[in-house]
N, C-alpha and C positions, 0 to 999 in steps of 0.2 A: 246101640247104633240107632240113628233116626233115619227112617226111610220115607220117601214121598213118591206119589204117582208121577211118572215122567211128564204127564200133562201139566202138572202144577209148577214145574220149574223149567226155566230156560237152561241150556247147556252152560252158559257163562256163570249162571248162579250156582249150578252144581259144582263147577270147578272152584268157584270162590269159597263155597261153604266148606269144602274139604280142607282148605287152608285155614279157615277160621277155627274149625274144631280142633286143630292141632296146636293152637296157641291161645293165650289169654285174650279175651275180646276187648276191643276198645269201642268208643262211641261210634267212630266211623265204620268199624266192622259191623256193629249192630245195625246201623242205618242201611248199610249196603245189603244186608241179608233180609230186609223186609220184602216180602213178596206179595203182590196183588194177584189174586186168583179167583176162580169161580166159586159160587156158593156151595157148601159153606166155606167162608174164608179161612185159610190156614194162618194162624197167628204164631209167629216165632218169638220166643222170649230171648233176652240176652243171656249169654252163657256165663256162669259163675264158677270159677275154679273151686274144686272141693278137695279136701285133704285125702279122701279115699280114692279119688280118681274116677268116680262113677259119674254117670250122666246126670247133670243138674236138671234136665227136663223131666217132668213128671210123667207118669204112665198114662195120663188122660190126654195126651197130645199136646202138652205144654200149656194147658190152661191155668195151672197153678204155678206161680213164680216162687222160686226158693227165696225165703225171706233173708235179708242181710243179717249178719250177727248183731246182737244188741250191744249197746255201749258197755254194759256190765260184762258180757262175754268177751268183748275185745280187751277190756282192761284186765280181766282175769288171765287171758292168754298172754298179755304183755308181762304181767307180774310173774307168771310161771316161767317164761323164757328168760327173764332178767332178775330172778329172785335174789341171787347172791349180791350183785352190785347194789340193788335197791335196799337190801337188808343192811349192808355196810354203810351206805349213805344215810339211811334212817338212823342208825346208831350214832353217827357223827352229829346229826342234827339234834337228836334227843339229848346228847351229852352237852351240846352248846346251849340249848334252851333251858335245861334244868339238870344240873349235875348231881342233884341229891341222890337219886336212885343209883346212878353209876358209882358214886363214892360209897354208898352203902353196899353195893355189890362187891366193890374192891375190899371193903372192910371184912366181908365174910368170904373172901378168896374165891368168888364166883368164877373168875377167869381160870383159876387152876382146875376147878371142877369141870369147866368147859373144855379145857385141853384134855383132861382125863377122859371125858365123854367122847371127844373126837377120836382118840386113839382106841377106845373100846369099839367104836363103830368101824374104825380101820381094821381091827382084828376080826370083827364079825363078817366084814365084806371081803376079806383077803382070801382069795382062792389059792389052793396049794399049787396049782399050775403056774400062778403068777410068781411064786417063789422060784420055781425052776427057770422061768423066763428071765427073772432078775439075775440069776447066776449066769445065764447065757449072755446077758448084756453087761458083764463086768467091765468091758472097756468103756462103755458109756458112763457107768458109775464112777470109774476112776477119773475120767475127764471131768465129771461134775465136781468131784472133790477137789481137783486141781483148780478149777475155776473159782470155787467158793473160798478156798483157804490160801491160794497163792496169787491168782490174777487180780481179784477184786481188792485185796489189801494193797497191792501194788499201785492201784489207782489213788489211794489215799494221799500219796505225796503230791499228786497233781492238784487235788482238791485243796490241799494246804496252801497252794500258791495263789488262790483267789483272795484278793484284798476286799474285805467286807467287815462291816461293823453292825452288830457286836461280833467280835472275833470268835466267840464260843459257838456260834451257829456253824461256821465253817469247820471248826475243830470237831464238833459233834458229828457232822456228816462224814468227816474223815475217819473218825472212830467207828462209825456205822459200817464203813467199807470193810473193816477188819473183822467183822462179826461172822459167825457161821450162819447157816440158813435158818429160816423160821422153823419153829417146832411143830406147828400144826397147819398153817395156811397152805404151804406148798403141797403137803400130802392131800389135804382136802380138795384143792383145786385139781390135782392130778386125778383123783377119783371121779370128780364131776365130769371131766373131759374124756374119761375112758382110757387114761394113760396107765402105765404099769405102776400100781401103788406100792408093790413090794420094792421096786427100784427106788421110788421116792422115799420110802421109809428107810431103806438102807443108807441112802445118801444123807438123810436127816440125822439118823443116829450117829453115823460115822463122823460127819463134819462137826457135830456138837461135842462128841467125845474128844476128837483130835483138837478141836478148838480150844479146849482147856489148856493145852500145851502151846499151840501155835499163836493164839490171839495175843498173849503178852509179848511174844517175840515180834509180831507184826507192829504192835503199838510202839514198842521201843525203837524199831528200825525206821518206820515211816512217819511217826508223829512226834514222839517225845524222846529224842536221843538224849540219853543221860538221865532220864526220869525213871525211877524205879516203879515198875508196874507189876502188880501181883493179882492173881485171881483167887477167889475163895474156892479152890479146887474141890475140896470135899463136899462143900455145900452144893456146888453146881452138879457134881456127879450124882449126889443123892436126888437132886431135883429131876435130873434126866431119867433116872431109874423109876422114880415114883410117878412122874407125870407122863412118861412116854413108854418105857419098856413094859412095866407091870400092866397097865390097861391094855396094851397091844396083845400081850400074852393071854390075858383074861378073855378078850374077845375071840382070839384065835382058838383057844382051848374050848370055849363054849361052842364054837362052830363045828369043830372036829368031833366033839363028844356027843352031840345031839343033832340027828338028821332033821328033826323038826325045826330046830333053830335055824339050821343052814337053809332049809327050804323056805322058811318064813322070810329070812333076810334076802334071799335071791328073788323072791316074789315081790318084795317091797323095797327094791334098791333106790327107787326115786324118793321114797319117803325118808330113807336113811340119809340120802344126799341132802335133802332139805334140812334134816335135823343137824347135820354137820355144818351146813351154811348158817343156821341160826346160832349154833355154838361159836362159830368163827366170828360172827358179827358182834359178839360180846366184847371182843378185843378192842376195836375202835371206840365203842360206846364207853367202856370203862376208862380207856386211856384219855379220851377227850374230856370226860367228866373230871378226872383227876387233875388234868392240866389246864382246865378252862380258865381259871383266874390268871395263870401265867401267860397263856396264849393271848388273852384279851389285853394284857399289860404291854405287849410288844407292839411296836409300830407296824401298821399294816404293810407298809412298803417293805420293811426289812423281812417280815414274815413271808410275804409273797415271793421275794427273791429267794429265800431259803427253801421254800416249798418248790419253786421252779427248778432249783439246782437238784433237789432230791428226785423230782420227776425225771429230769434229763439223765441223771445217774442211772435210774432204773431202766429207762428206755435204752440207754447205752449197753447195759448188761444184757438185756433181752436180745438186742441186735447182735452183740458180740457172740453170745452163746448160740444163737440160731445160725449165724454165719459159720462159726467153727464146726458145728455139727454137719452143715452142708459140705464144707471142705473135707472133713474127715470121712464122710460117707462116699465121696468121690475117690478118695485115695485107696479104699479097699476094693479090690478087683474081683475076688472070689465070692460069687453069690450076692445075696442082698446084705448090705452092711447093717450092723446093729444100730449104727448112727442114723440110718435112713428109715428105720421102722418107726411109724408114727407114735406108737404107744411108749417107746423108749425116748424118742426125741422130745416129746411134749413133757414127759416127767423131768428130763434133764433141764430143759429150758426154764420151766417154772421153778424148780427147786434151786437151781444154781444161780438164779437171778434175784433171789430174795435174801433179806438179812433179818436176823432176829432182834427184837427189842428187849426182852427180859435179860439176856446176857449183857447187852449194852448198859442197862440200868445197873446191873451188878458191878460192872467194870467201873462206871462213873462213881459209884459209891465208894469203891476201893481207892480211887484216885485221890480223894480228899481235897479237891480243889486245885490239884496240880495243873490242870489245863483250863481253869477258869470256873465261873459260876456253874454249879451242877445243873440247875434248872434250865439255863440257857443252852447247855450242852445237849440236853435231852429233847427240848421242844422240837427242833427240826427233824430229829430222828423219829419222834412220834408221828409227825406229819408224813415223813418218808415211808414209815412202816405202813400207815393206813393207805397212802397213795399206791404203794406197790400191790397191795391186796386188791384195791379197786381196779387198777389198770389190768392186772392179771385176770380178774373175774370177767372183765369186758372181753379180753382175748379168749378166755375159755368159752364164753357165750358165742363168740364169732366162730371158733372152731366147731362147736356143737352144731351151729346152724349150717356150716359147710358140710358136716358129716350127714346131717339130715337131708340136705339137698342132694348129696351124692347118692344116698340110699334111695331116695324117692325117684331119682333119675334111672335107677337100674330096672 
């Protein structure tokens, strides 16, 4: 608290100063607080909000002004608060400028190792109490599975009504609607925003396992009536086990068997979140690098329209899932609904609104050209896959900033 002798301040100034200290100062507020007084003159500095909430006026009566943050510090703060979207966009730009490294990374299956690493981190950071909470939230998980495997494939028939050339772009996006959720990005984003990662993991595993059965049925019903569609069931199942379940179990076992590991992980959660974000950014980098020549061969207008449709599709899924959770939370009368709890709702919104690309690629390869040129089927889905991660990372950052503001206001 700053105090002054009553003789130095008029009553109106005292009243005004109490209001200024309660809010962020402006230039007008600063000018109005300047006081002319007897010798020695009392000089008042402008107030600058600080993160710690302490007084910005120094102990020597305000003679030392708090220096503004340097440009480097401001940039570092911006990068820290927006690391994931910047990493994703950086991967896209790098892949477009020079695909050599991205293609080399694909050759050595770096994306598979990246997914493995993401789920090891998921296991390391997964607290046992989150597993119990996920069991409590089974209605939310059940809704998420219904949205992923039943509602979004239903949208495919409406996308197929869009008249557009090349036709493969529209067909590819319709196939994309029928896919299960992403293997890694939904879980990673849920962890970053403080959602229930166990619930996100459960929906991811269940939707991809059930998708092996349901995806062919959805494709046959909504897209290719009469076209025989089969999935490499055994191959997909092995891939899910090796890239998802095994690393998750390894991470969880390591956490439970060593208190030192658990304490280290809990003390460095932000670092592990950054590591997950870096591994996740490998996906758009490698996908863009692989598809660069095909992307550049497409007319800009056609590609832009396909990208726009993909973005609108994802925004529609986000809006639908958010609205449904709000409706379901109001239907439950006894106590707080699981649909209303922030950690569950965010997990469901993120996971249920995303679609996986690797399974789509496997499906397109099995189709053998039944729905058109394979490359053109995949291109809009690569863009949609990348865009959904970028959009959701922006939403996650917005949620985190809201949480920080709420915490600071307490």
